[in-house]
C-alpha positions as CSV (number, residue, x, y, z in Angstrom):
1,X,139.1,62.0,40.4
2,X,142.2,61.9,42.6
3,X,143.6,58.6,43.9
4,X,143.4,59.8,47.4
5,X,141.4,59.4,50.6
6,X,139.1,62.0,52.0
7,X,138.7,61.8,55.8
8,X,136.1,63.8,57.6
9,X,136.1,64.2,61.4
10,X,132.9,64.5,63.4
11,X,132.0,67.1,65.9
12,X,128.3,67.7,66.0
13,X,127.1,70.9,64.5
14,X,130.7,72.2,64.3
15,X,130.7,69.9,61.3
16,X,129.3,72.8,59.4
17,X,132.9,73.9,59.0
18,X,133.4,70.8,57.0
19,X,130.4,71.6,54.9
20,X,132.1,74.8,53.9
21,X,135.3,73.0,52.9
22,X,133.4,70.5,50.8
23,X,131.4,73.1,49.0
24,X,134.6,74.7,47.9
25,X,135.7,71.3,46.7
26,X,132.5,71.1,44.7
27,X,133.1,74.5,43.2
28,X,136.5,73.3,42.0
29,X,135.3,69.8,40.9
30,X,137.7,68.1,43.3
31,X,136.9,64.4,43.7
32,X,138.5,61.6,45.7
33,X,138.6,57.8,45.1
34,X,137.6,57.0,48.6
35,X,135.9,58.8,51.5
36,X,135.7,58.1,55.2
37,X,133.1,59.9,57.2
38,X,132.8,59.9,61.0
39,X,129.6,61.0,62.7
40,X,128.6,64.4,61.2
41,X,131.4,63.9,58.7
42,X,129.5,60.9,57.4
43,X,126.4,63.0,56.9
44,X,128.3,65.8,55.2
45,X,130.2,63.6,52.8
46,X,126.9,62.3,51.4
47,X,125.7,65.7,50.2
48,X,129.2,66.2,48.7
49,X,128.9,62.9,46.7
50,X,125.4,63.8,45.5
51,X,127.0,67.1,44.4
52,X,124.3,69.2,46.1
53,X,126.1,72.4,46.9
54,X,125.1,74.0,50.2
55,X,122.7,71.2,51.1
56,X,124.9,70.1,54.0
57,X,124.7,73.6,55.4
58,X,121.0,73.8,55.0
59,X,120.4,70.4,56.6
60,X,122.3,71.5,59.7
61,X,121.0,75.1,59.9
62,X,117.5,75.1,58.5
63,X,115.8,73.0,61.2
64,X,117.5,74.1,64.4
65,X,114.2,75.5,65.8
66,X,112.2,72.3,65.0
67,X,111.8,70.2,68.1
68,X,111.6,67.1,66.0
69,X,115.1,67.8,64.6
70,X,117.2,68.1,67.7
71,X,116.9,68.9,71.4
72,X,115.4,67.7,74.6
73,X,111.9,67.1,73.1
74,X,113.4,64.7,70.6
75,X,115.5,63.0,73.2
76,X,112.6,62.5,75.6
77,X,110.1,61.4,72.9
78,X,112.4,59.3,70.7
79,X,115.5,58.5,72.7
80,X,117.7,60.4,70.2
81,X,118.8,64.0,70.6
82,X,118.8,64.2,66.8
83,X,115.4,62.8,65.7
84,X,116.1,59.8,63.5
85,X,112.9,59.9,61.6
86,X,113.4,63.7,60.9
87,X,117.1,63.5,60.0
88,X,117.3,60.3,58.0
89,X,113.9,60.1,56.4
90,X,111.7,63.3,56.4
91,X,114.5,65.7,55.4
92,X,116.2,63.7,52.6
93,X,112.9,62.2,51.3
94,X,110.6,65.3,51.6
95,X,112.0,68.6,53.0
96,X,115.4,68.8,51.3
97,X,115.3,65.9,48.8
98,X,118.5,64.0,48.4
99,X,119.8,63.3,44.9
100,X,120.0,59.5,45.1
101,X,120.7,59.1,41.4
102,X,123.7,61.4,41.4
103,X,125.1,59.6,44.4
104,X,124.9,56.3,42.4
105,X,127.2,57.8,39.7
106,X,130.1,58.2,42.2
107,X,132.9,55.9,40.9
108,X,134.8,55.7,44.2
109,X,134.0,54.1,47.6
110,X,132.5,55.8,50.6
111,X,132.5,54.5,54.2
112,X,130.6,55.4,57.3
113,X,132.8,54.8,60.4
114,X,130.9,53.2,63.2
115,X,131.7,51.7,66.7
116,X,130.5,48.1,67.4
117,X,129.4,48.4,71.0
118,X,129.9,44.7,71.7
119,X,133.4,44.2,70.3
120,X,134.6,47.8,70.9
121,X,136.0,47.9,67.4
122,X,135.6,50.5,64.7
123,X,134.0,49.2,61.6
124,X,134.0,50.8,58.2
125,X,130.7,50.2,56.4
126,X,130.7,50.9,52.7
127,X,127.6,52.9,51.6
128,X,126.5,51.6,48.3
129,X,122.8,52.5,48.4
130,X,121.8,55.5,50.4
131,X,118.2,54.3,51.1
132,X,119.3,50.8,52.1
133,X,122.4,51.8,54.0
134,X,121.0,54.9,55.7
135,X,121.0,53.2,59.2
136,X,124.8,52.8,58.9
137,X,125.0,56.6,58.5
138,X,122.7,57.1,61.4
139,X,124.8,54.7,63.5
140,X,128.0,56.7,62.7
141,X,126.3,59.9,64.0
142,X,124.6,58.4,67.1
143,X,126.3,60.2,70.0
144,X,126.7,58.2,73.2
145,X,124.3,58.9,76.1
146,X,121.9,60.9,74.0
147,X,121.2,58.4,71.2
148,X,119.7,54.9,71.0
149,X,121.9,52.0,70.0
150,X,121.5,51.4,66.2
151,X,121.0,47.9,64.9
152,X,122.4,47.3,61.5
153,X,122.9,43.9,59.8
154,X,122.5,42.2,63.2
155,X,125.0,44.2,65.1
156,X,124.6,47.2,67.5
157,X,126.5,50.4,66.8
158,X,127.1,53.9,68.1
159,X,129.1,57.0,66.9
160,X,132.2,56.1,64.9
161,X,134.2,58.7,66.8
162,X,134.2,56.6,69.9
163,X,136.6,54.1,68.4
164,X,138.2,56.0,65.5
165,X,137.7,59.7,65.3
166,X,140.2,60.3,62.5
167,X,140.5,57.1,60.4
168,X,143.8,58.0,58.7
169,X,145.4,54.6,59.5
170,X,142.5,52.8,57.9
171,X,142.7,55.0,54.7
172,X,146.4,54.3,54.4
173,X,145.9,50.6,54.9
174,X,143.3,50.8,52.2
175,X,146.0,51.9,49.8
176,X,145.8,55.6,49.9
177,X,149.3,57.2,49.8
178,X,147.7,60.6,49.8
179,X,144.9,61.7,52.2
180,X,143.1,64.9,52.7
181,X,141.9,65.2,56.3
182,X,139.2,67.8,57.3
183,X,139.1,68.3,61.0
184,X,136.6,70.3,63.1
185,X,139.0,70.7,66.1
186,X,141.3,73.7,65.9
187,X,145.1,73.8,65.6
188,X,146.7,72.9,68.9
189,X,143.6,71.0,70.3
190,X,144.3,68.3,72.9
191,X,141.5,66.1,73.9
192,X,140.9,65.9,77.7
193,X,139.5,62.9,79.7
194,X,135.8,62.5,79.6
195,X,133.9,63.9,82.6
196,X,130.9,61.7,81.9
197,X,132.4,58.3,82.7
198,X,130.1,57.4,85.6
199,X,127.1,58.0,83.4
200,X,128.6,56.0,80.6
201,X,129.4,53.1,82.9
202,X,125.8,53.1,84.2
203,X,124.2,53.5,80.8
204,X,126.2,50.9,79.0
205,X,126.5,48.3,81.8
206,X,125.7,45.6,79.2
207,X,128.3,47.0,76.9
208,X,131.5,47.4,78.9
209,X,133.6,48.1,75.8
210,X,131.8,51.5,75.4
211,X,133.0,52.5,78.9
212,X,136.5,51.3,78.1
213,X,136.6,53.3,74.8
214,X,135.2,56.4,76.4
215,X,137.8,56.1,79.2
216,X,140.6,55.8,76.8
217,X,139.3,58.0,74.1
218,X,141.4,61.1,74.9
219,X,144.6,59.0,74.8
220,X,143.6,57.4,71.5
221,X,142.7,60.7,69.9
222,X,145.8,62.5,71.0
223,X,147.9,59.6,69.7
224,X,146.2,59.8,66.4
225,X,147.0,63.5,66.2
226,X,150.6,62.7,66.7
227,X,150.4,60.0,64.0
228,X,148.6,62.4,61.7
229,X,151.4,64.9,62.0
230,X,153.9,62.2,61.1
231,X,151.9,61.5,58.0
232,X,151.8,65.1,57.0
233,X,155.6,65.3,57.2
234,X,155.8,62.0,55.2
235,X,153.6,63.5,52.5
236,X,150.7,61.0,53.2
237,X,148.3,63.6,54.6
238,X,147.2,67.1,54.0
239,X,145.1,68.7,56.8
240,X,142.5,71.4,56.7
241,X,141.2,72.6,60.1
242,X,140.0,75.7,61.9
243,X,142.7,78.1,63.0
244,X,140.8,79.0,66.2
245,X,138.3,77.4,68.5
246,X,134.8,78.0,67.3
247,X,131.9,79.2,69.5
248,X,129.5,76.6,67.9
249,X,128.3,74.0,70.2
250,X,127.4,70.3,69.4
251,X,123.8,71.5,69.4
252,X,123.8,75.1,68.1
253,X,120.7,77.1,67.4
254,X,122.3,80.4,66.4
255,X,122.2,80.4,62.6
256,X,124.6,83.4,62.4
257,X,127.2,81.4,64.3
258,X,126.6,78.4,62.0
259,X,126.9,80.5,58.9
260,X,130.2,82.1,60.1
261,X,131.7,78.7,60.8
262,X,130.6,77.4,57.4
263,X,132.2,80.5,55.7
264,X,135.4,80.0,57.6
265,X,135.6,76.4,56.3
266,X,135.1,77.6,52.7
267,X,137.6,80.4,53.1
268,X,140.3,78.1,54.7
269,X,139.9,75.6,51.8
270,X,140.2,78.6,49.4
271,X,143.4,79.8,51.1
272,X,144.9,76.3,50.9
273,X,143.8,75.5,47.4
274,X,147.1,76.0,45.6
275,X,149.0,74.0,48.2
276,X,146.3,71.3,48.0
277,X,146.5,71.1,44.2
278,X,150.3,70.8,44.4
279,X,149.9,68.0,47.0
280,X,147.4,66.0,45.0
281,X,149.1,66.4,41.7
282,X,152.6,65.7,42.8
């Protein structure tokens, strides 16, 4: 196990790129002492820590035609575009069983990044028991406007990417002088201002911090990108990300597109393996 942070950006179903990278890590037995997962990144890291190769891909791709998994039917009937019961209970407990026992053997720490919609602050909830803490994972992946607010330990949360899309600062503050960052946005990406601010303001009128964060999100994200590049130059970060913009949407039903993006993640990790090993072992 390397004394290093693993940081996983979200991105909806484009997170299947991350699943490919993580499966390469599994093939090479690469482990990290701490992991920070944001949104889909939080979901992906759990299959990585249970050492279930290709499970993250299957969970994303196998149920795209099931109306209980994702889509308008789920949104209308449950309030969540990704059905909570299907995603966080039926799949891991029945359809594609999660290896809870192997997860418990992980010697490091894993955190789901969430946004407290009252305070407007990012919180980093340590996942110690997958069954007891599953709502923290669900909160991390609950997209604004198309998900219900998630109550966990008395607080209300939404997607961690609203407040901290790439928690590199948190990982460094946590003592990690080396960090491997897996991104779903391509090289050269610059986040633009949200076009949904009026809807956000109306939907979260009781939670004005959500509107503030969404209004400022592009600035915070782009500033984090600049900070990340500084950390790469300083030797505190190693980045793996797509070379080109993918054609996979946040909700993608084309399994061929999903498979291609997964494979590109695996191949990119493969290409960077030697440099990654030199970085981690230096």
